[in-house]
C-alpha positions in Angstrom: 122.5 194.5 -21.3 119.8 194.6 -18.9 116.3 193.1 -19.0 113.2 195.2 -19.2 112.4 194.7 -15.6 116.1 195.6 -14.5 115.8 198.7 -16.9 112.8 200.0 -15.3 114.0 199.8 -12.0 116.8 202.0 -13.1 114.5 204.9 -14.4 113.5 207.3 -11.7 110.9 209.0 -13.4 109.1 205.5 -14.0 109.2 204.3 -10.2 105.3 204.5 -9.8 105.0 201.9 -12.6 107.8 199.9 -11.3 106.4 199.6 -7.7 102.9 198.2 -9.7 105.1 196.0 -11.7 106.8 194.4 -8.2 103.2 194.2 -6.8 102.2 191.9 -9.4 105.1 189.4 -9.4 105.1 189.5 -13.3 107.8 187.6 -14.8 109.0 188.0 -18.2 110.6 185.0 -20.3 114.1 186.0 -20.9 114.0 183.8 -24.0 111.1 185.8 -25.4 111.1 189.5 -26.9 108.6 192.1 -25.3 107.6 195.7 -25.6 106.9 197.6 -22.7 104.7 200.9 -22.9 106.1 202.5 -19.7 103.9 205.1 -18.2 106.1 207.9 -16.4 105.4 208.9 -12.9 103.0 211.9 -14.0 100.9 209.5 -16.1 100.4 207.1 -13.1 99.0 209.9 -10.8 95.6 208.8 -11.5 96.2 204.9 -10.5 94.9 204.3 -7.2 95.6 201.4 -5.4 93.2 198.4 -6.5 92.7 195.0 -5.9 95.7 192.9 -7.0 93.8 191.5 -10.1 93.1 194.9 -11.2 96.7 196.1 -10.9 97.8 192.9 -12.7 95.2 193.7 -15.6 96.8 197.3 -16.0 100.4 196.2 -15.9 99.7 193.3 -18.4 98.2 196.0 -20.8 101.3 197.7 -21.1 103.3 194.7 -22.6 103.0 193.5 -26.2 104.8 189.7 -26.3 106.7 190.7 -29.5 109.3 193.6 -30.0 108.0 196.6 -31.7 110.3 199.5 -32.3 109.5 202.9 -33.3 110.5 202.3 -36.9 108.1 199.1 -37.0 105.1 201.6 -36.2 102.5 201.3 -38.9 99.5 203.6 -38.9 96.6 202.3 -37.1 97.8 198.8 -36.5 96.1 196.8 -33.8 98.6 194.4 -31.4 97.6 192.1 -28.8 98.7 192.7 -25.1 99.8 190.2 -22.3 96.4 190.9 -20.9 94.7 189.7 -24.1 93.3 193.1 -25.3 94.4 195.0 -28.1 96.1 198.2 -28.4 96.2 200.9 -31.2 99.8 201.6 -32.4 99.8 204.8 -34.3 102.9 205.8 -36.4 101.7 209.2 -37.6 101.8 210.7 -34.1 103.7 208.0 -32.5 101.2 206.9 -30.1 99.7 203.8 -28.4 95.9 204.3 -27.8 95.7 207.9 -26.6 99.2 207.8 -25.2 102.1 209.6 -26.9 105.4 207.9 -26.8 107.7 210.4 -25.3 110.8 208.3 -25.5 111.1 205.4 -27.9 113.5 202.4 -28.5 115.0 201.8 -25.0 116.8 198.6 -25.9 116.8 195.8 -23.4 118.1 192.1 -23.5 114.5 190.8 -23.8 112.8 193.7 -26.0 112.2 197.2 -26.0 110.8 199.9 -23.7 108.9 202.9 -24.8 108.0 205.9 -22.2 104.7 207.0 -22.5 102.6 210.0 -21.0 99.5 208.1 -20.1 98.5 205.0 -18.1 96.8 202.5 -20.3 93.7 201.3 -19.2 92.3 197.8 -20.4 89.3 198.1 -22.7 88.3 197.4 -26.2 90.8 199.1 -28.5 90.1 200.3 -32.2 92.0 202.2 -34.6 89.1 204.2 -35.6 90.0 208.0 -35.5 86.8 208.5 -33.3 87.8 205.9 -30.6 88.0 207.3 -27.1 90.6 205.9 -24.7 90.1 208.0 -21.9 88.6 206.3 -18.8 84.9 206.3 -18.8 83.2 208.5 -16.3 
C-alpha cells in the first residue's frame, strides 16, 4: 500500500497541491497516521505562488495528525491540523470548513485522503453555523 504522499503523486487531478507539497519538503512519519484533506486542481486555482512559509502553512492546514475516515465524522467537531489551527468537520454535509468532500476514504499506508473542492486557508475555525471560511476580502 502506498503512503499518502506517494498516493497524491499518482492523482492527476490533484497535481497542483502535490507540487505545493513537494515545494514545502514536508515529511510524514511512516509510524503515525494522518488525514489529508486534498484539494483538487480546480480548488487550487486561487493559490498564488507565495512565500515558502505561507505555502507551508497552507499545506500543513490540510493535514490532521490522526486518521479520520468518513464514518468517524461527527456533526460539528473541531480537529487540530499540523498547522496548529483547528478545522471544523461536519458529518451532515460531509465537509471540512466550507469544503465539500468529493471523494472520501482513500486508504494509504499512513492514513487516509479525502479529496475536497476548495483549498483550506488557515484561520480560526468554529463549528458555529454562521462561520464564514471564505478568504477575507
